[in-house]
C-alpha positions in Angstrom: -45.1 24.3 -81.2 -44.3 27.7 -82.7 -42.5 28.6 -79.5 -40.2 25.7 -79.7 -39.3 26.6 -83.3 -38.7 30.3 -82.4 -35.2 32.0 -82.2 -35.8 32.8 -78.5 -36.2 29.1 -77.6 -33.0 28.3 -79.5 -31.0 31.1 -77.7 -32.3 30.0 -74.3 -31.4 26.4 -75.0 -27.9 27.3 -76.2 -27.3 29.3 -72.9 -28.5 26.4 -70.8 -26.2 24.0 -72.7 -23.2 26.3 -72.3 -23.8 26.7 -68.5 -24.2 23.0 -68.0 -21.0 22.4 -69.9 -19.1 24.9 -67.8 -20.4 23.2 -64.6 -19.4 19.8 -65.8 -16.0 21.0 -66.8 -15.4 22.7 -63.5 -16.2 19.6 -61.6 -14.0 17.5 -63.8 -11.1 19.9 -63.5 -11.6 20.0 -59.7 -11.6 16.2 -59.4 -8.4 15.9 -61.4 -6.5 18.8 -59.7 -3.6 17.3 -57.7 -3.4 17.9 -53.9 -0.8 20.5 -53.0 0.6 20.6 -49.4 2.0 23.9 -48.0 4.8 22.6 -45.9 7.7 23.8 -43.8 10.6 21.8 -42.4 11.5 21.4 -38.7 14.8 23.2 -38.2 17.4 23.4 -35.4 18.6 26.8 -34.3 18.4 29.5 -31.6 14.9 30.7 -30.6 14.1 33.5 -28.2 11.1 34.5 -26.2 10.7 38.2 -25.6 8.2 40.6 -24.2 7.6 43.8 -26.1 6.0 47.1 -25.0 6.1 50.8 -25.8 6.6 53.7 -23.5 8.0 57.2 -23.1 11.5 58.2 -22.0 11.5 60.1 -18.8 14.3 61.5 -16.6 15.0 59.3 -13.7 14.3 61.1 -10.5 13.6 59.3 -7.3 13.6 55.5 -7.6 11.3 54.1 -4.9 12.7 50.7 -3.5 10.6 48.1 -1.6 11.5 44.8 0.0 10.2 41.7 -1.7 9.1 40.3 1.7 7.8 42.0 4.9 9.9 42.0 8.1 11.7 44.0 10.7 14.6 46.2 9.5 17.8 44.7 10.9 20.4 47.0 9.3 20.6 50.2 7.3 23.9 50.4 5.3 23.6 53.9 3.9 22.6 57.4 4.9 20.8 60.0 2.9 23.3 61.4 0.4 25.3 58.2 0.0 26.5 57.5 -3.5 26.1 53.8 -4.3 27.0 51.5 -7.2 24.7 48.9 -8.7 24.3 45.8 -6.5 25.5 47.6 -3.3 23.6 46.5 -0.2 21.4 49.4 1.0 19.3 47.8 3.7 18.4 44.4 5.1 15.7 42.9 7.2 16.4 40.7 10.2 17.4 37.3 8.7 18.0 35.0 11.6 15.2 32.7 10.7 16.1 32.8 7.0 19.8 32.3 7.8 18.8 29.3 9.9 16.7 27.9 7.0 19.8 28.3 4.7 22.0 26.6 7.3 19.6 23.8 7.7 19.1 23.3 4.0 22.9 23.3 3.5 23.3 20.8 6.3 20.6 18.5 4.8 22.4 18.6 1.5 25.8 18.0 3.0 24.4 15.1 5.0 22.7 13.5 1.9 26.0 13.9 0.0 28.1 12.4 2.8 25.9 9.3 3.0 25.1 7.2 6.0 27.3 6.8 9.0 28.7 3.4 10.1 26.2 3.3 12.9 23.3 3.9 10.4 24.5 1.2 8.1 25.0 -1.2 11.1 21.4 -0.4 12.2 19.9 -1.0 8.8 22.1 -4.1 8.2 20.7 -5.5 11.5 17.2 -4.6 10.5 17.7 -6.5 7.2 19.2 -9.5 9.0 16.3 -9.5 11.4 13.8 -9.3 8.6 15.6 -12.2 6.8 15.5 -14.3 10.0 11.8 -13.5 10.4 11.1 -14.6 6.8 13.1 -17.9 7.3 11.1 -18.6 10.5 7.9 -17.8 8.6 8.9 -20.3 5.9 9.8 -23.0 8.5 6.6 -22.4 10.6 4.5 -22.5 7.5 6.1 -25.8 6.4 5.6 -27.3 9.8 1.9 -26.1 10.0 1.2 -27.5 6.5 2.8 -30.8 7.4 0.7 -31.1 10.5 -2.4 -30.3 8.6 -1.5 -32.8 5.9 -1.0 -35.4 8.6 -4.4 -34.6 10.1 -5.9 -35.0 6.6 -4.2 -38.4 6.1 -5.5 -39.6 9.5 -9.0 -38.4 8.8 -8.8 -40.1 5.4 -7.7 -43.4 6.9 -10.5 -43.3 9.5 -13.1 -42.5 6.8 -11.8 -45.5 4.8 -12.1 -47.7 7.9 -15.6 -46.5 8.4 -16.7 -47.3 4.9 -19.4 -50.0 4.7 -21.7 -49.1 7.6 -22.2 -52.0 10.1 -19.9 -54.1 8.0 -17.1 -51.6 8.1 -13.6 -52.5 9.4 -14.0 -50.1 12.2 -17.2 -51.7 13.5 -15.6 -55.1 13.2 -12.7 -54.0 15.2 -15.0 -52.6 17.9 -16.8 -55.9 18.2 -13.5 -57.8 18.3 -12.3 -55.6 21.1 -15.7 -56.1 22.9 -15.3 -59.9 22.8 -11.8 -59.6 24.3 -13.1 -57.4 27.1 -16.1 -59.8 27.8 -13.8 -62.7 28.1 -11.5 -60.8 30.3 -14.4 -59.9 32.5 -15.1 -63.5 33.5 -12.0 -63.7 35.7 -12.9 -60.5 37.3 -16.4 -61.8 38.1 -15.0 -65.1 39.4 -12.5 -63.3 41.6 -15.3 -61.0 43.0 -17.4 -64.1 44.0 -14.4 -65.9 45.4 -13.2 -62.9 47.6 -16.8 -62.3 48.8 -17.2 -66.0 49.7 -14.0 -66.1 51.6 -15.7 -63.7 54.0 -19.2 -64.9 53.9 -18.6 -68.7 53.6 -21.7 -69.4 51.6 -20.4 -71.8 48.9 -17.2 -72.6 50.9 -18.2 -72.8 54.6 -14.7 -73.5 55.8 -13.3 -70.4 54.2 -14.5 -68.1 57.0 -14.2 -70.3 60.0 -11.7 -67.9 61.7 -14.1 -64.9 61.4 -17.6 -66.3 61.0 -18.6 -65.8 64.7 -17.5 -62.2 64.7 -19.1 -61.0 61.5 -21.3 -58.0 61.6 -21.4 -57.9 65.4 -21.7 -54.2 65.6 -24.5 -54.1 63.0 -26.2 -57.5 62.5 -28.2 -56.1 59.4 -25.1 -55.9 57.3 -24.5 -59.8 57.0 -27.9 -60.7 55.6 -27.7 -58.0 53.0 -24.3 -59.2 51.9 -25.5 -62.8 51.7 -28.4 -61.7 49.5 -26.1 -59.6 47.3 -23.9 -62.8 46.9 -26.9 -64.8 45.7 -27.9 -62.1 43.2 -24.3 -61.6 41.9 -23.8 -65.4 41.6 -27.0 -65.7 39.4 -26.0 -62.7 37.2 -22.4 -64.1 36.8 -23.8 -67.4 35.8 -26.2 -65.9 33.3 -23.3 -63.8 31.7 -20.9 -66.7 31.8 -23.3 -69.0 29.9 -23.2 -66.6 26.9 -19.6 -65.2 27.1 -17.9 -68.5 27.5 -18.7 -69.6 23.9 -18.1 -66.1 22.2 -15.6 -65.7 19.4 -14.9 -62.8 17.0 -17.0 -64.6 14.5 -20.1 -64.8 16.8 -23.3 -63.0 15.8 -23.2 -59.4 16.7 -26.6 -59.6 18.4 -25.1 -62.3 20.7 -22.2 -60.0 21.5 -24.6 -57.1 22.2 -26.5 -59.4 24.6 -23.4 -60.5 26.2 -22.4 -56.8 26.8 -25.8 -56.3 28.5 -25.4 -59.3 30.8 -21.7 -58.6 31.6 -22.7 -55.0 32.6 -25.4 -56.4 35.0 -23.1 -59.1 36.4 -20.2 -56.7 37.0 -22.5 -54.2 38.6 -23.9 -56.8 41.0 -20.4 -57.9 41.8 -19.3 -54.4 42.6 -22.4 -54.0 44.8 -21.7 -57.4 46.5 -18.1 -56.4 47.4 -19.5 -53.0 48.8 -21.9 -55.0 51.0 -19.1 -57.3 52.1 -16.9 -54.4 53.1 -19.8 -52.9 55.1 -20.0 -56.3 56.9 -16.3 -56.2 57.7 -16.7 -52.6 58.9 -19.4 -53.8 61.3 -17.1 -56.6 62.5 -15.1 -56.2 65.8 -11.6 -57.7 66.2 -11.8 -60.7 68.6 -10.0 -63.9 69.3 -7.4 -64.6 66.6 -8.8 -61.8 64.4 -6.7 -58.8 65.0 -7.4 -55.3 63.7 -4.5 -55.9 61.2 -6.0 -59.0 59.9 -9.4 -57.4 59.6 -7.9 -54.4 57.8 -6.1 -56.8 55.4 -9.3 -58.4 54.5 -11.0 -55.0 53.9 -8.1 -54.1 51.5 -8.5 -57.4 49.6 -12.2 -56.8 49.3 -11.6 -53.1 48.2 -9.1 -54.3 45.6 -11.5 -56.8 44.2 -14.2 -54.1 44.1 -12.0 -51.7 42.3 -11.2 -54.3 39.7 -14.9 -55.0 39.2 -15.5 -51.3 38.7 -12.7 -51.0 36.3 -14.0 -54.0 34.3 -17.5 -52.5 34.4 -16.3 -49.3 33.0 -14.4 -51.2 30.2 -17.6 -53.0 29.2 -19.5 -49.7 29.1 -16.7 -48.2 27.0 -16.8 -51.2 24.6 -20.6 -50.7 24.2 -20.0 -47.0 23.4 -17.3 -47.8 21.0 -19.5 -50.2 19.1 -22.2 -47.6 19.0 -19.8 -44.9 17.8 -18.4 -47.2 15.2 -21.8 -47.8 13.7 -22.2 -44.1 13.4 -18.7 -43.3 12.6 -18.9 -42.8 8.8 -20.7 -39.5 8.9 -18.6 -38.4 11.8 -15.3 -39.2 10.0 -16.6 -37.7 6.8 -17.2 -34.4 8.6 -13.8 -34.7 10.2 -12.2 -35.4 6.8 -13.8 -32.4 5.1 -12.9 -30.2 8.1 -9.3 -31.4 7.8 -9.2 -30.6 4.1 -10.6 -27.1 4.9 -8.1 -26.6 7.7 -5.2 -27.7 5.3 -6.3 -25.1 2.7 -6.6 -22.3 5.3 -3.2 -23.3 6.8 -1.6 -23.0 3.3 -3.2 -19.6 2.7 -2.3 -18.3 6.1 1.3 -19.6 5.8 1.7 -18.0 2.4 0.2 -14.8 3.5 2.6 -14.6 6.4 5.5 -15.5 4.2 4.5 -12.8 1.6 4.3 -10.2 4.5 7.7 -11.2 5.8 9.1 -11.3 2.3 7.9 -7.8 1.6 9.3 -6.5 4.9 12.7 -8.1 4.1 12.8 -6.6 0.6 12.0 -3.2 2.1 14.7 -3.6 4.7 17.2 -4.5 1.9 16.0 -1.5 -0.1 16.6 0.7 3.0 20.0 -0.8 3.5 20.9 -0.3 -0.2 19.8 3.4 0.1 22.2 3.9 3.0 25.1 2.0 1.4 24.9 3.3 -2.2 26.2 6.8 -3.0 23.3 9.2 -3.6 22.2 9.8 -7.2 21.9 13.3 -8.5 18.2 12.8 -8.8 18.2 12.0 -5.0 20.0 15.2 -4.1 18.2 17.5 -6.6 15.5 18.2 -4.1 18.1 19.1 -1.4 19.9 21.4 -3.8 16.6 23.0 -4.8 15.7 23.5 -1.1 19.0 25.2 -0.5 18.6 27.4 -3.6 15.1 28.3 -2.4 16.3 29.1 1.1 19.0 31.4 -0.3 16.5 33.1 -2.6 14.2 33.7 0.3 17.0 35.2 2.3 18.1 37.4 -0.6 14.6 38.8 -0.7 15.3 40.3 2.7 18.3 42.1 1.3 17.8 45.4 -0.6 20.5 46.1 -3.2 21.0 49.1 -5.5 19.5 48.2 -8.9 21.6 50.9 -10.5 24.2 53.5 -9.7 22.8 56.5 -7.9 22.4 58.6 -4.7 20.3 57.8 -1.7 17.9 60.7 -1.3 15.4 59.5 1.3 15.4 56.7 3.9 11.9 55.9 5.2 12.6 52.9 7.5 15.0 52.7 10.4 16.5 49.8 12.2 13.9 48.0 14.2 10.9 49.3 12.2 8.6 47.0 10.3 8.7 47.2 6.5 5.9 45.7 4.4 6.3 44.8 0.7 3.9 47.6 -0.2 5.8 50.4 1.6 8.6 52.4 0.1 11.7 51.8 2.3 14.3 54.0 0.4 14.5 56.3 -2.5 17.4 56.5 -4.9 18.2 59.3 -7.3 19.4 57.9 -10.6 21.3 60.0 -13.1 19.9 57.8 -15.9 16.8 57.8 -18.0 14.0 55.4 -17.3 11.0 54.0 -19.2 7.7 53.2 -17.7 5.7 50.5 -19.6 2.5 48.6 -19.1 2.9 44.9 -19.4 -0.2 42.7 -19.6 -0.8 39.9 -17.0 0.0 37.2 -19.6 3.5 38.5 -20.0 4.5 40.0 -16.7 5.0 36.5 -15.2 7.8 36.1 -17.6 9.8 39.0 -16.2 12.2 39.3 -13.3 14.3 42.0 -11.9 17.6 42.7 -13.7 16.3 41.2 -17.0 18.3 42.5 -20.0 16.3 45.0 -22.1 16.9 46.1 -25.7 15.4 49.6 -26.4 14.9 51.4 -29.7 13.9 55.0 -30.0 11.7 56.2 -32.8 13.9 59.2 -33.0 17.0 57.1 -34.0 15.2 54.3 -35.9 15.3 50.5 -35.4 19.0 50.2 -36.3 20.2 52.1 -33.2 19.8 50.0 -30.1 20.1 50.9 -26.5 20.5 48.6 -23.5 18.9 48.6 -20.1 17.6 46.5 -17.2 14.2 45.8 -15.5 14.6 47.6 -12.2 11.0 47.5 -10.8 7.8 45.5 -11.2 4.8 47.0 -9.6 3.0 44.4 -7.5 -0.3 46.2 -7.9 -2.3 45.9 -11.1 -3.8 48.5 -13.4 -7.0 48.0 -15.4 -7.0 49.6 -18.9 -10.2 48.9 -20.8 -10.9 45.7 -18.8 -7.4 44.4 -19.5 -5.1 43.9 -16.5 -1.6 45.5 -16.8 1.3 45.9 -14.5 3.7 48.9 -14.4 7.3 47.9 -15.2 10.2 50.4 -14.9 13.2 49.9 -17.2 16.5 51.8 -16.5 18.5 52.8 -19.6 22.3 52.2 -19.5 24.6 55.1 -20.2 25.0 56.0 -23.9 26.9 58.5 -26.0 23.7 59.3 -27.9 21.7 62.2 -26.9 18.4 61.1 -25.3 15.6 63.5 -24.5 12.7 63.1 -22.1 9.5 62.2 -23.9 11.0 60.2 -26.7 9.0 57.2 -27.8 10.8 54.0 -26.7 10.1 50.5 -27.9 11.2 48.0 -25.2 12.1 44.3 -25.8 12.8 42.2 -22.8 14.6 38.9 -23.5 12.9 36.4 -21.1 14.2 33.1 -22.4 16.2 31.5 -25.2 17.2 28.1 -26.5 20.3 27.1 -28.4 20.2 24.1 -30.7 16.4 23.9 -30.3 14.2 22.1 -32.8 11.3 24.3 -33.7 8.4 24.8 -36.2 5.7 27.4 -36.7 3.2 27.3 -33.9 0.3 27.5 -36.4 1.1 24.0 -37.5 0.3 22.5 -34.0 -3.2 21.0 -33.6 -5.1 19.6 -30.6 -7.0 16.3 -30.7 -10.0 15.1 -28.7 -7.7 13.9 -25.9 -6.3 17.3 -25.6 -3.0 16.1 -27.0 -0.8 18.3 -29.3 0.0 16.9 -32.7 1.3 18.0 -36.2 0.7 16.5 -39.6 4.0 15.3 -41.2 4.3 14.6 -44.9 5.8 11.1 -45.2 6.3 9.7 -48.7 3.7 12.1 -50.1 1.0 11.2 -47.6 0.1 13.1 -44.3 0.7 11.4 -41.0 -0.4 12.6 -37.6 2.4 12.8 -35.1 2.0 13.6 -31.3 4.5 16.2 -30.1 5.6 17.7 -26.8 6.0 21.5 -26.9 8.6 23.5 -25.2 9.3 27.3 -25.3 6.8 29.4 -27.1 9.1 31.7 -29.0 9.0 34.9 -31.0 7.9 35.0 -34.7 5.2 32.5 -34.1 7.8 29.7 -33.5 7.5 26.9 -30.9 10.1 24.5 -29.5 9.5 20.8 -30.1 10.8 18.6 -27.3 9.5 15.2 -28.5 8.0 13.7 -31.5 9.9 15.3 -34.5 13.4 15.4 -35.9 15.3 18.0 -37.9 14.2 18.0 -41.5 10.7 16.6 -40.9 8.3 18.2 -43.4 5.4 19.7 -41.5 2.1 20.4 -43.3 0.8 23.9 -42.8 -2.2 23.8 -45.2 -3.7 21.7 -48.0 -4.8 22.9 -51.4 -6.8 21.0 -54.1 -9.3 19.4 -51.7 
């Protein structure tokens, strides 16, 4: 207790209270401090992309010139000691293939610009007309196929409806009605068979064969008894069938009709056999007396006609029996046929539509081909041809060595007909000018090309005095400096009234690209999201808003061109304070 009342305790407590108060005040102040955005506006203006390097002034002695491509030297335009001006042709490779490529590219461009010939248009018009006719035919064929398939479905549907009800179905009733008609018709055939046989045999009508009786079966006496027995059998079977058939109607019991079919089949079969036996008897008969061969042949014909009629009627009875049986089993058969007809109809529709779609696509393609021939070419259509021509010309120009600066030819290493590779020096040129050798890193060397304009400042004269020059050589071989890849680039200084001495430090600025009226912002304002898209934060009505942008030229002073996503005056957030 004494400790808590001591001065030491009081001092410590006071310190703790002060510190706690400061912490609370700090948090309060931080929480109530307003957010401050560091922003910059998107502006429109001219931006430039340059490559900078530092080197030493050196006197220009021999300038070693190489071809940009390898090939056989076709022409040497100078001799050692020739004084040349910048851009004079010094030497060229054989360019027959390159000239042909230029001519071909030019012809392709001219042909595309000229458009199609009348013959081409006529050909493509014919192709379009043929495709249209093929489409129309496909439509007509499809409609016909579908119509036929629909008719088949309707027929199958009607058959199925007739077969509904099993043994009591309409189709079974029709079959029995047809059977009754056939049975009743068969009676006359049976009677005719017996009559024609008796006219030869004379069993029931003894007077019917008086003219031939004594000559029957003379050549084979066994035929006549067989025929007589067959007559008795047929007569009994016909009588048995007649006793049932004679009273049949369409309303008769179906079991009675079935029995009648059985008896009619037996009767007609025995009638046919009787007539065969009678014919055999006639065959065994010899013409004699008043019976001539013609009369005998006539009787044979009559018997054969009656036998054919009996056979036909027999087949009809068999057919009627089968139709009755089929009718009784017809429902399942017609149901299967109906389902198959439905399936065939669906497949026919799909096949017809598929064929129409294919023909329609071919017709549209033919129309597009025709339109492409008739319509004048768009610039986008010929851009590739123009690019191909420019590329062909550029490739040919690589085979032509021109003087990059004024000077004197001091050494020619390649003669006409010799092979010159890109790595070999073909010619040396003495320049009266000063040059600067600089090392350019690989990230920047791709931006350079020969004859690029160069601005040079010398430490001796300060940054306000500027000299001009051009890139005259880019070494194809790299140089490693502390594990960084560099390329030697040679810059030739233009003539100047200023006194320049070898060894002066030179600061080289190569202008590689520029944009007028470009919209640009600081590159440090650009961010990348998880989809690898570039975006910036725009201050809209006091609140940040993420906006996707498309970048263009990466310019000097940390600026970058904005191609899409922003407009002039947009306020871009660089950083945020107060959070």
